[in-house]
N, C-alpha and C positions, 0 to 999 in steps of 0.2 A: 553567470548570475551569482551574486554573493549569498552567503548564508542568511544574512539579514533580509535580503530581497525575497528569497524563497520562503522564509518563515512568514514574512508579511503576506505573501500570496496564499500561503496555506492557512493563514489566520491562526498561527500558533507562535509561541515565544521562540526566540533563538535558543534558549536553554533547552526547551523541549526538543527542538530539531537536533540539537547537539547530542542529546541522550539517545535519539533514534539512530543517528549516524554512528555512534560509538557502540551501539548494541546494548546500552544500559537499560533501555526500555523497548517494548515492542510496538510496532505501528498497527493501528486499527485498519480494518479492511477499507473503511471510508477514506481514511487519510492516505492509504496506499493508492487508492484509485485517484484521489486528487493530485498526489505527487506525479503519478504517471501522466495525467492529463496536462498538468503545468509543464512538465518536461517534454511532453509530446513523444513519449516512449511507451512501450508495452510494460505492464507490471512485471513480467518475467525478466525484463532487462535490468531491473533493479536488483535482481538476485544473481547476476552473472558478473564475473570478473575475468579479465584477460588471462589470469593465472590458472583458471580452471580449464577443464577440457572444452574443446570447441563445441558450441551448441549450434545446431542448424535450425532452419525455419520450422521443421517438423517438431523439434524439441520445444522451441519457443511457443508454438501453437498449443502443444500439450500442457505446458506450464500455464499459459494464459487460461486454458480451459479449467484447470484445477483451481486457479485463483478465482475465476468467475464462479465456479460451483461453490467454493467455500464462502465467497462473499454473499451469494444468494442464501446459503444455509444460515449464515450469521444474521442476515437481514430478517429472514423468517423467524428465527429464534427470538430476536429482539422484539419484533412485532407481537409475538405470542406473549412474551413476558410483559410488555406494555399493556396489552389487552387484558391480561389477568389482573393488572393493577386497578382496572375499572375506573379510570380517571375521566 
């Protein structure tokens, strides 16, 4: 899949995708989840490279749990902040 195709599926610009790929900006939890769904891989797989130590299924499961917990915390925090806006 090309960078343009992925950006289109993510509904972001190619420039934004490029800044994420190069580490110039951070990915949101929501976008991370969307990327993993489109690529059909676990979120933890996005943080692994072949140059790093070998990661087994147990490690991947733990990483996925941490990502899920942090996503849930971020979602709750965002809802609380929105609720406080009283819109």
